[in-house]
C-alpha positions in Angstrom: 33.6 7.3 22.4 32.0 4.6 24.5 30.1 2.0 22.5 26.4 1.9 22.7 24.7 -1.0 24.5 21.6 -2.7 23.2 20.2 -5.6 25.4 17.7 -7.3 23.1 19.7 -8.3 20.0 22.6 -10.6 19.2 24.4 -9.0 16.3 26.2 -11.0 13.6 29.1 -9.3 11.8 29.2 -11.9 9.0 26.7 -11.6 6.2 25.7 -15.2 6.3 25.0 -15.5 10.0 21.5 -14.9 11.4 20.3 -12.4 13.9 17.6 -13.6 16.3 15.2 -11.4 18.3 16.1 -12.9 21.6 16.6 -11.7 25.2 20.2 -12.0 26.1 22.9 -10.3 28.2 23.7 -6.8 27.1 26.5 -6.6 24.5 28.5 -3.8 23.2 27.8 -2.7 19.6 29.9 -0.1 17.8 28.2 2.3 15.4 28.6 1.0 11.8 27.8 -2.6 12.6 25.7 -4.5 10.1 22.8 -6.8 10.9 22.0 -9.7 8.6 20.0 -12.9 8.5 19.4 -15.7 6.1 17.6 -18.2 8.3 13.9 -17.7 7.5 12.7 -20.7 9.6 14.5 -19.6 12.8 13.0 -16.1 12.9 9.5 -17.1 11.7 9.7 -15.4 8.3 7.8 -17.2 5.6 10.6 -17.0 3.1 14.0 -18.4 4.0 16.0 -16.3 1.5 17.1 -12.9 2.6 16.6 -10.1 0.1 18.4 -6.9 -0.3 21.3 -5.4 1.6 22.2 -6.2 5.1 20.5 -4.1 7.8 22.6 -1.4 9.3 22.7 -0.7 13.0 20.4 2.3 12.5 18.0 0.2 10.5 18.0 -2.5 13.2 17.1 0.2 15.7 14.5 1.9 13.5 12.7 -1.4 12.7 13.3 -3.1 16.1 9.6 -3.6 16.8 9.2 -5.3 13.5 12.3 -7.5 13.9 11.2 -8.8 17.3 8.0 -10.1 15.7 8.7 -13.8 15.0 6.6 -13.6 11.8 8.7 -10.7 10.5 12.3 -10.9 11.8 15.2 -9.4 10.0 14.6 -11.3 6.9 11.0 -9.9 6.7 12.3 -6.4 7.2 14.8 -6.9 4.4 12.0 -8.1 2.2 10.1 -4.9 2.9 13.1 -2.8 2.1 13.4 -4.6 -1.2 9.7 -4.2 -2.1 8.0 -1.8 -4.4 4.5 -0.5 -3.8 2.5 1.9 -6.1 -0.1 4.2 -4.6 -2.9 5.4 -6.9 -3.8 8.8 -5.5 -2.1 11.0 -2.9 -5.4 11.9 -1.2 -7.5 10.7 1.7 -6.6 7.0 1.4 -3.2 7.5 -0.1 -2.0 9.7 2.7 -2.2 7.3 5.7 -1.2 4.4 3.5 1.9 6.2 2.3 2.9 7.3 5.8 2.6 3.8 7.3 4.2 2.0 4.4 7.2 4.4 4.5 7.5 4.0 8.2 7.3 0.2 7.8 10.4 0.4 5.5 8.9 -0.4 2.1 11.9 0.4 0.1 10.3 2.0 -3.0 7.0 3.8 -3.0 5.5 5.2 -6.2 2.8 7.9 -6.2 0.4 8.5 -9.1 -1.4 11.8 -8.9 -1.7 14.9 -11.1 -3.5 17.2 -8.7 -2.2 20.0 -6.5 -2.8 20.5 -2.8 -5.9 22.5 -2.0 -7.1 24.0 1.3 -10.2 21.7 1.1 -7.9 18.6 1.1 -6.3 19.2 4.5 -9.1 18.0 6.7 -8.5 14.4 5.5 -5.3 14.2 3.4 -3.0 14.2 6.4 0.2 13.8 4.5 0.0 17.4 3.2 0.4 20.6 5.2 -0.8 24.2 4.9 2.6 25.1 3.5 2.0 22.7 0.6 -1.1 24.4 -0.8 -0.7 24.9 -4.5 2.2 22.4 -4.8 1.8 19.1 -6.8 0.6 16.5 -4.4 3.4 14.0 -5.6 6.0 16.6 -4.6 4.4 17.1 -1.2 4.3 13.4 -0.6 7.9 12.9 -1.7 9.1 15.5 0.8 7.0 14.2 3.6 8.1 10.6 3.2 11.8 11.6 3.0 11.4 13.0 6.5 9.4 10.0 7.7 12.0 7.5 6.5 15.2 8.3 4.5 15.5 4.6 3.6 12.5 5.0 1.2 12.9 5.9 -2.5 9.9 7.8 -3.7 9.0 7.7 -7.4 6.6 10.4 -8.5 4.2 10.1 -11.4 2.7 13.5 -11.8 0.3 12.5 -14.6 -3.2 11.3 -15.2 -3.3 7.5 -15.2 -4.7 6.4 -18.6 -5.1 3.4 -20.8 -1.9 4.5 -22.6 0.4 4.7 -19.6 -1.1 2.5 -16.9 0.6 -0.7 -17.9 4.1 0.9 -18.1 3.6 2.6 -14.7 2.2 -0.4 -12.8 4.4 -3.2 -14.2 7.4 -2.2 -12.1 5.8 -2.6 -8.7 5.0 -5.6 -6.5 1.6 -4.4 -5.1 -0.8 -1.6 -6.1 -2.8 0.3 -3.5 -5.8 2.0 -5.0 -7.0 5.2 -3.4 -8.8 6.7 -6.4 -12.3 8.1 -6.0 -13.7 7.9 -9.5 -15.1 5.0 -11.5 -12.9 5.3 -14.6 -9.8 5.1 -12.5 -11.1 2.2 -10.5 -11.9 0.1 -13.5 -8.7 1.1 -15.2 -6.5 0.1 -12.2 -8.4 -3.1 -11.7 -8.0 -4.2 -15.3 -4.4 -3.2 -15.6 -3.5 -5.0 -12.3 -5.3 -8.2 -13.4 -3.7 -8.2 -16.9 -0.2 -7.7 -15.3 -0.8 -10.2 -12.5 -0.4 -7.6 -9.8 -2.1 -7.8 -6.3 -4.5 -4.9 -5.8 -5.4 -3.5 -2.4 -8.6 -1.6 -2.8 -10.4 0.9 -0.6 -13.3 3.4 -0.9 -15.0 6.0 1.2 -18.5 7.5 1.3 -19.7 9.9 3.9 -19.3 7.9 7.2 -18.6 4.5 5.6 -15.7 2.8 4.0 -14.7 -0.5 2.6 -11.5 -2.4 1.9 -10.5 -5.6 0.2 -7.8 -7.3 -1.8 -7.9 -8.6 -5.3 -5.4 -11.3 -6.3 -5.1 -12.5 -9.9 -7.2 -15.6 -10.4 -9.2 -15.0 -7.3 -11.7 -12.4 -8.4 -11.5 -8.7 -9.4 -13.4 -5.4 -9.0 -15.6 -6.4 -12.0 -16.8 -9.5 -10.0 -18.1 -7.1 -7.4 -19.3 -4.4 -9.8 -19.7 -5.8 -13.3 -20.6 -2.4 -14.7 -20.4 1.2 -13.4 -23.4 3.0 -12.1 -25.3 5.5 -14.3 -23.5 8.8 -14.5 -24.5 11.0 -11.5 -26.1 8.1 -9.6 -23.2 8.0 -7.0 -22.1 11.4 -5.7 -18.4 12.1 -5.4 -16.6 13.0 -2.2 -16.9 16.7 -3.2 -20.6 16.3 -3.6 -21.5 14.0 -0.6 -18.7 14.8 1.8 -16.6 12.4 3.9 -15.7 12.3 7.6 -11.9 13.0 7.6 -10.9 10.4 10.1 -12.5 7.7 8.0 -9.6 8.1 5.6 -7.2 7.1 8.3 -9.2 3.9 9.2 -9.5 2.6 5.7 -6.1 3.8 4.5 -4.4 2.2 7.4 -6.2 -1.1 6.7 -4.9 -0.9 3.2 -1.3 -0.4 4.5 -1.7 -3.4 6.8 -3.0 -5.6 4.0 -0.1 -4.5 1.8 2.5 -5.4 4.3 0.8 -8.8 4.8 1.0 -9.4 1.1 4.6 -8.4 0.9 5.5 -10.7 3.8 3.0 -13.5 3.0 1.5 -13.2 6.4 -1.9 -14.1 7.7 -5.1 -14.1 5.7 -5.5 -11.2 3.4 -8.9 -9.7 2.5 -9.2 -11.9 -0.6 -12.8 -12.7 -1.6 -13.8 -10.8 1.5 -15.2 -7.3 1.5 -14.6 -5.4 4.8 -17.3 -2.8 5.5 -17.0 -0.2 8.2 -19.8 2.1 9.5 -18.3 4.8 11.7 -21.6 6.0 13.1 -22.4 2.6 14.6 -18.7 1.7 14.9 -19.3 -1.7 13.3 -17.2 -3.8 11.0 -18.9 -6.3 8.8 -17.5 -8.8 6.3 -19.2 -9.9 3.1 -17.9 -12.8 1.0 -17.3 -11.9 -2.7 -16.4 -15.0 -4.6 -14.9 -14.9 -8.1 -17.6 -14.6 -10.7 -17.1 -17.3 -13.4 -19.0 -15.0 -15.8 -16.7 -12.1 -15.2 -15.6 -10.6 -18.6 -12.1 -10.0 -17.2 -11.2 -12.9 -14.8 -14.0 -15.4 -15.6 -13.8 -18.7 -17.3 -14.3 -17.2 -20.8 -12.9 -13.7 -20.6 -13.7 -11.1 -23.3 -11.4 -8.3 -22.0 -7.8 -8.8 -23.0 -6.6 -5.2 -23.1 -7.3 -1.8 -21.6 -10.2 0.3 -23.1 -11.4 3.9 -22.9 -12.7 4.0 -19.3 -14.2 7.4 -19.5 -16.4 6.2 -22.4 -17.1 3.0 -20.5 -18.2 4.8 -17.4 -19.8 7.7 -19.1 -18.0 10.2 -16.9 -14.5 11.9 -17.0 -11.7 10.8 -14.8 -11.4 13.4 -12.0 -8.7 13.9 -9.4 -7.6 10.6 -7.7 -8.1 11.2 -4.0 
């Protein structure tokens, strides 16, 4: 069998030598070659220590458009493969976020959802198909992501997230992406992430509008933005108010981008910044949201030190997550 030829990469066969995304003369590469790098400065990665196993040739081809980015490189790709991200909700926001994070090569993706796929989900929850109606959403997501990228390990949590299990579930992940659509879940995820020191990539939808932002421990939290939940019934749910299906793709994809930026320490994340999107006017606006020194969770004199009963706190039951 003739060896394949790839013109854009110089491949190292020794685990400690770097691969650089450069233009060079075509070289012959036999199937089974491994691609590695440890030189973070040379390829633009922000971390000079390579994590995880060496890239295989198939992985170098799959992630080629990442690797040629100087800010990512092979080291950055290996960091993604060694990373763990938890998605809260396998619905409108969780669907595009899961698909893009899996395609990006995030090595472990956890999914928390206890709902089953319903026909009414399919106009916006693009990870599920008609054949999945009636199946647990976490199983549908697991099967879809296995097809998107076999490199990814999918961990399913087919259960309601509660004050009793949230800390145990969240603690094993590097970043949490919140796609829940009810207030008890939002406050629960916020408090658990802060107490565990986990970055939280948040997003919400309402009719034709959406928002996204990032909460980092010590730099504000959801309670700085919303110190207390609205009165029960004051804010209609997605089922009551509706949502433009494609809006989920916009906000969920932004959440995926922010997650990758956090994992690779790239750019300026949406920290202390609330990104607002109005699809009817096709306008993005940004609002500053500084940390509140009076916040009961992350303020100067916090009074919240453990998780509480969030259904009682919000005055409404925790419904489905997405």
